[in-house]
C-alpha positions as CSV (number, residue, x, y, z in Angstrom):
1,M,215.0,82.2,88.3
2,T,211.7,80.6,87.8
3,L,209.6,79.3,90.7
4,T,210.0,75.8,89.4
5,K,213.8,76.0,89.4
6,S,213.7,77.6,92.8
7,L,211.7,74.8,94.3
8,L,214.1,72.3,92.7
9,S,217.1,74.2,94.1
10,V,215.7,74.0,97.7
11,T,214.8,70.3,97.2
12,V,218.4,69.4,95.9
13,L,220.0,71.4,98.8
14,A,217.9,69.6,101.4
15,V,219.1,66.3,99.8
16,L,222.7,67.2,99.9
17,L,222.5,68.3,103.5
18,S,220.9,65.0,104.4
19,G,224.1,63.3,103.4
20,C,226.4,65.6,105.3
21,E,227.6,65.2,108.8
22,M,225.4,67.9,110.3
23,N,223.0,68.0,113.3
24,N,219.3,68.6,112.8
25,A,219.6,72.2,113.9
26,G,222.2,72.9,111.3
27,K,220.3,71.3,108.6
28,G,217.1,73.2,109.5
29,A,218.9,76.5,109.6
30,A,220.5,76.0,106.2
31,I,217.4,74.8,104.5
32,G,215.4,77.7,106.0
33,A,218.0,80.2,104.8
34,A,217.8,78.7,101.3
35,A,214.0,78.9,101.3
36,G,214.2,82.5,102.6
37,G,216.5,83.3,99.6
38,V,214.1,81.8,97.2
39,L,211.1,83.8,98.7
40,G,213.1,87.0,98.3
41,K,214.6,86.5,94.8
42,A,212.8,83.7,92.9
43,T,210.0,85.8,91.6
44,S,208.4,89.2,91.7
45,N,205.0,87.7,91.1
46,H,202.8,88.0,94.3
47,K,200.6,85.0,93.2
48,D,203.6,82.8,92.8
49,K,205.1,83.9,96.2
50,R,201.8,83.3,97.8
51,F,201.6,79.9,96.4
52,F,205.2,79.0,97.6
53,I,204.5,80.3,101.1
54,G,201.1,78.4,101.1
55,A,202.9,75.2,100.3
56,A,205.2,75.8,103.1
57,I,202.5,76.4,105.7
58,G,199.9,74.0,104.4
59,A,196.6,74.8,102.8
60,L,193.0,74.2,103.8
61,A,190.0,73.4,101.6
62,G,186.2,72.9,101.8
63,A,184.7,72.2,105.2
64,A,188.1,71.9,106.7
65,V,188.4,75.7,106.6
66,G,185.5,76.5,108.8
67,D,186.4,73.7,111.3
68,Y,190.0,74.8,111.5
69,M,189.1,78.4,112.1
70,D,186.4,77.4,114.7
71,K,189.2,75.6,116.7
72,Q,191.5,78.5,116.4
73,E,188.9,81.0,117.5
74,A,188.2,78.9,120.5
75,A,191.9,78.8,121.4
76,F,192.2,82.5,121.1
77,R,189.2,83.1,123.3
78,D,190.7,80.8,125.9
79,E,194.2,82.2,125.8
80,L,193.1,85.9,125.7
81,A,190.3,85.8,128.2
82,G,190.6,88.7,130.5
83,S,193.4,90.3,128.4
84,G,191.2,93.2,127.0
85,V,191.7,91.8,123.4
86,E,188.4,91.5,121.5
87,V,188.2,88.3,119.3
88,V,185.9,88.9,116.3
89,R,184.7,86.2,113.9
90,E,184.2,87.4,110.3
91,G,183.2,84.5,108.1
92,D,186.2,82.3,107.9
93,N,188.5,85.0,109.1
94,L,189.3,86.3,112.6
95,R,190.3,89.7,113.9
96,L,191.9,90.6,117.2
97,V,191.3,94.1,118.3
98,M,193.8,95.4,120.9
99,P,193.2,98.8,122.4
100,S,195.9,101.3,123.2
101,N,195.8,100.8,127.0
102,I,197.4,97.3,126.6
103,T,199.6,97.9,123.6
104,F,201.8,101.0,123.3
105,A,202.5,104.1,125.3
106,T,201.3,107.5,124.0
107,A,203.1,108.5,120.7
108,Q,205.6,105.5,121.1
109,S,206.1,102.4,118.9
110,Y,208.0,100.3,121.3
111,I,205.9,97.5,122.9
112,S,204.9,98.2,126.5
113,S,206.1,95.5,128.9
114,G,202.5,94.7,129.9
115,F,201.8,93.9,126.2
116,N,204.3,91.0,126.1
117,D,202.0,88.4,127.8
118,T,199.2,89.2,125.3
119,L,201.5,88.7,122.4
120,D,203.0,85.6,123.8
121,A,199.5,84.2,124.0
122,I,198.8,85.1,120.4
123,A,202.0,83.6,119.3
124,K,201.3,80.4,121.1
125,V,197.9,80.0,119.2
126,M,199.5,81.1,115.9
127,N,202.4,78.5,116.3
128,K,199.7,75.7,116.9
129,Y,197.5,76.8,114.0
130,E,200.1,77.3,111.4
131,K,197.8,77.3,108.2
132,T,196.9,80.9,108.5
133,Y,198.3,84.4,107.4
134,L,198.4,87.4,109.6
135,S,197.9,91.1,108.8
136,V,199.1,93.3,111.5
137,E,197.3,96.8,111.2
138,G,198.1,99.9,113.2
139,H,195.6,102.7,113.7
140,T,195.7,106.1,115.6
141,D,193.4,108.8,116.6
142,S,193.3,112.2,114.8
143,T,195.5,114.1,117.4
144,G,198.6,115.5,115.8
145,K,199.8,115.6,112.1
146,D,198.5,113.2,109.6
147,S,202.0,112.3,108.5
148,F,203.1,111.5,112.1
149,N,200.1,109.3,112.9
150,M,200.6,107.4,109.6
151,N,204.3,106.7,110.4
152,L,203.4,105.8,114.0
153,S,200.9,103.3,113.0
154,R,203.2,101.7,110.5
155,E,206.0,101.5,113.2
156,R,203.6,100.0,115.7
157,A,202.4,97.3,113.2
158,Q,206.1,96.4,112.4
159,S,206.9,96.2,116.1
160,V,204.2,93.7,116.6
161,K,205.5,91.6,113.6
162,D,209.0,91.7,114.9
163,Y,207.9,90.4,118.2
164,L,205.8,87.6,116.8
165,V,208.7,86.6,114.5
166,N,210.9,86.4,117.6
167,Q,208.3,83.9,119.0
168,Q,209.1,81.6,116.0
169,I,206.3,82.6,113.7
170,M,207.3,82.5,110.0
171,A,208.0,86.1,109.0
172,T,206.4,85.3,105.5
173,R,203.1,84.6,107.2
174,I,202.9,88.2,108.5
175,S,202.2,91.4,106.6
176,T,201.9,94.9,108.1
177,M,199.9,98.0,107.3
178,G,199.6,101.4,108.9
179,Y,196.4,103.3,108.5
180,G,197.0,106.2,110.7
181,E,193.9,108.0,111.5
182,T,192.0,107.1,108.4
183,R,189.9,104.2,109.8
184,P,188.3,105.4,113.0
185,I,185.8,103.0,114.8
186,A,184.6,105.8,117.1
187,T,184.3,109.5,117.2
188,N,187.6,111.6,117.7
189,D,185.6,114.2,119.4
190,S,185.9,112.6,122.8
191,A,188.7,111.1,124.9
192,N,186.8,107.7,125.0
193,G,186.4,107.7,121.2
194,R,190.1,108.6,120.6
195,A,191.2,105.8,123.0
196,Q,189.1,103.3,120.9
197,N,190.7,104.6,117.7
198,R,194.3,104.1,119.1
199,R,194.6,100.4,118.5
200,V,196.4,97.5,116.7
201,E,194.4,94.8,114.9
202,I,195.5,91.5,113.6
203,Q,193.5,90.0,110.8
204,I,193.9,86.2,110.6
205,V,193.1,84.6,107.3
206,P,193.2,80.9,106.5
207,N,195.5,79.7,103.7
208,T,193.4,78.1,101.0
209,E,196.1,78.2,98.3
210,G,198.0,74.9,98.2
């Protein structure tokens, strides 16, 4: 199925549903399911998928990008004040750095109960500023086997994505990556350094593809 035909199919479905005796929630669920099917099956071309998703969440251009990210940065700093999360601005992108003491128990990928409030705050901002993509990235220290650390970092990133999706963030806006111990930000020769390396980061990138 081509992307054009896929878009047409979703549009036709939406029109048909609008003529049925169905409440708004039902219409939204059906259209959402159809769109999800299109995203999964319409094309294997990454660029076309990105375009389709971009059209769904809205695109930014020119000076609007910087202004939008300025406001989103301010919202993150306000919501995450005192949480231990570091908000870093990198050009028009944002990065949230979450250390191990507020994220996961040692060697575990389930989300600690104390991490819920932080993720709720992140979801609140992301639901308000919908014209951005998220990349959730898991990192570990060098303790233990490389393969274990890699799997653990992937599982932690996926746990964060699952939580955010449950907070109504579109799953197609979120990608995950596990880096294991390959990207340390401090030495692994000290306890303090290892603690810094055990972290989850969320990269936030504006959508500029409409």
